[in-house]
C-alpha positions as a LaTeX table, in Angstrom:
\begin{tabular}{lrrr}
\hline
Residue & $x$ (\AA) & $y$ (\AA) & $z$ (\AA) \\
\hline
Met1 & 19.53 & $-124.89$ & $-96.23$ \\
Gly2 & 19.78 & $-123.95$ & $-99.83$ \\
Ser3 & 22.31 & $-121.79$ & $-101.57$ \\
Asn4 & 19.79 & $-118.93$ & $-101.54$ \\
Phe5 & 19.88 & $-118.89$ & $-97.72$ \\
Leu6 & 23.69 & $-118.77$ & $-97.68$ \\
Ser7 & 23.74 & $-116.09$ & $-100.34$ \\
Lys8 & 21.42 & $-113.87$ & $-98.28$ \\
Leu9 & 23.38 & $-114.61$ & $-95.10$ \\
Phe10 & 26.59 & $-113.22$ & $-96.59$ \\
Thr11 & 25.22 & $-110.43$ & $-98.78$ \\
Lys12 & 22.31 & $-108.88$ & $-96.85$ \\
Pro13 & 22.93 & $-106.71$ & $-93.79$ \\
Pro14 & 21.70 & $-108.16$ & $-90.49$ \\
Ser15 & 19.53 & $-105.11$ & $-89.88$ \\
Asp16 & 17.82 & $-102.41$ & $-91.93$ \\
Lys17 & 19.21 & $-99.65$ & $-89.70$ \\
Leu18 & 22.65 & $-99.08$ & $-88.23$ \\
Leu19 & 21.29 & $-97.45$ & $-85.06$ \\
Pro20 & 18.01 & $-98.12$ & $-83.25$ \\
Glu21 & 15.08 & $-95.73$ & $-83.50$ \\
Ile22 & 14.72 & $-93.18$ & $-80.72$ \\
Pro23 & 11.34 & $-93.60$ & $-78.98$ \\
Val24 & 10.01 & $-90.10$ & $-79.70$ \\
Glu25 & 7.00 & $-90.45$ & $-77.40$ \\
Met26 & 9.34 & $-90.56$ & $-74.36$ \\
Tyr27 & 10.50 & $-86.98$ & $-74.92$ \\
Pro28 & 8.66 & $-83.67$ & $-74.65$ \\
Pro29 & 7.56 & $-81.88$ & $-77.84$ \\
Gly30 & 10.34 & $-79.82$ & $-79.37$ \\
Phe31 & 13.09 & $-81.88$ & $-77.73$ \\
Asp32 & 16.33 & $-81.43$ & $-79.67$ \\
Phe33 & 17.77 & $-84.91$ & $-80.19$ \\
Pro34 & 21.56 & $-85.15$ & $-80.15$ \\
Lys35 & 23.22 & $-85.75$ & $-83.49$ \\
Thr36 & 25.19 & $-88.94$ & $-84.03$ \\
Leu37 & 28.67 & $-88.97$ & $-85.58$ \\
Leu38 & 29.71 & $-92.34$ & $-87.01$ \\
Ile39 & 33.47 & $-92.82$ & $-87.26$ \\
Asn40 & 35.09 & $-95.70$ & $-89.13$ \\
Leu41 & 38.04 & $-96.83$ & $-87.05$ \\
Ser42 & 40.23 & $-98.95$ & $-89.33$ \\
Gly43 & 41.63 & $-97.51$ & $-92.52$ \\
Thr44 & 39.96 & $-94.12$ & $-92.13$ \\
Thr45 & 41.05 & $-92.78$ & $-88.75$ \\
Ile46 & 43.69 & $-95.36$ & $-87.85$ \\
His47 & 46.02 & $-97.36$ & $-90.07$ \\
Ser48 & 47.32 & $-100.68$ & $-88.81$ \\
Asn49 & 50.31 & $-102.50$ & $-90.27$ \\
Phe50 & 52.10 & $-105.69$ & $-89.18$ \\
Gln51 & 55.81 & $-106.23$ & $-89.90$ \\
Met52 & 57.73 & $-109.36$ & $-89.03$ \\
Gly53 & 60.28 & $-108.64$ & $-86.33$ \\
Lys54 & 58.66 & $-105.32$ & $-85.37$ \\
Gly55 & 55.09 & $-106.30$ & $-84.60$ \\
Arg56 & 51.98 & $-104.22$ & $-85.19$ \\
Glu57 & 52.34 & $-100.53$ & $-85.95$ \\
Leu58 & 49.43 & $-98.12$ & $-85.54$ \\
Val59 & 49.23 & $-94.67$ & $-87.08$ \\
Lys60 & 46.50 & $-92.26$ & $-86.00$ \\
Arg61 & 45.21 & $-89.62$ & $-88.41$ \\
Pro62 & 46.44 & $-86.14$ & $-87.41$ \\
Gly63 & 43.81 & $-84.12$ & $-85.58$ \\
Leu64 & 41.76 & $-87.16$ & $-84.52$ \\
Asp65 & 42.08 & $-86.37$ & $-80.80$ \\
Glu66 & 40.88 & $-82.81$ & $-81.32$ \\
Leu67 & 37.99 & $-83.98$ & $-83.49$ \\
Ile68 & 36.87 & $-86.48$ & $-80.83$ \\
Lys69 & 37.22 & $-83.90$ & $-78.06$ \\
Ile70 & 35.15 & $-81.27$ & $-79.90$ \\
Phe71 & 32.42 & $-83.55$ & $-81.21$ \\
Ser72 & 32.05 & $-85.54$ & $-77.98$ \\
Gln73 & 30.69 & $-82.36$ & $-76.39$ \\
Arg74 & 28.19 & $-81.77$ & $-79.20$ \\
Cys75 & 26.95 & $-85.19$ & $-80.24$ \\
Glu76 & 26.97 & $-88.93$ & $-79.65$ \\
Ile77 & 29.97 & $-90.68$ & $-81.22$ \\
Val78 & 29.67 & $-94.21$ & $-82.56$ \\
Ile79 & 32.90 & $-95.93$ & $-83.57$ \\
Phe80 & 32.56 & $-98.59$ & $-86.27$ \\
Ser81 & 35.20 & $-101.17$ & $-87.08$ \\
Asp82 & 35.26 & $-104.34$ & $-89.10$ \\
Asp83 & 38.24 & $-105.62$ & $-87.10$ \\
Asp84 & 37.76 & $-108.50$ & $-84.72$ \\
Leu85 & 37.04 & $-107.74$ & $-81.07$ \\
Tyr86 & 40.63 & $-108.31$ & $-79.88$ \\
Val87 & 42.19 & $-105.91$ & $-82.40$ \\
Arg88 & 39.43 & $-103.32$ & $-82.01$ \\
Ser89 & 39.65 & $-103.23$ & $-78.20$ \\
Trp90 & 43.45 & $-103.09$ & $-78.37$ \\
Ile91 & 43.35 & $-100.09$ & $-80.73$ \\
Leu92 & 40.76 & $-98.25$ & $-78.63$ \\
Arg93 & 42.69 & $-98.91$ & $-75.43$ \\
Ile94 & 45.91 & $-97.50$ & $-76.91$ \\
Phe95 & 44.50 & $-94.39$ & $-78.54$ \\
Phe96 & 41.68 & $-93.41$ & $-76.25$ \\
Lys97 & 43.28 & $-93.93$ & $-72.83$ \\
Asp98 & 41.75 & $-90.75$ & $-71.42$ \\
Gly99 & 38.19 & $-91.84$ & $-72.08$ \\
\hline
\end{tabular}
């Protein structure tokens, strides 16, 4: 394991594509594929702050609920976050209780 391997491990993405390819041959000709909306969770739509004595505070961007409600009827929504699994699931559970 040389330094070149470690350099690639931390600088190259694990995959060339964010989402998998849709197998076009499974659908009839002219099929209108749903659009995909990618939403960055932390820092863009939700701000998280930790204060000693108060705990973690979350602030949701105004209009986020309406945006999710409208676009969930029109396209597939993928939520991206670079937070760890515990924080990410906690945020999603708090803000998206209704599904």
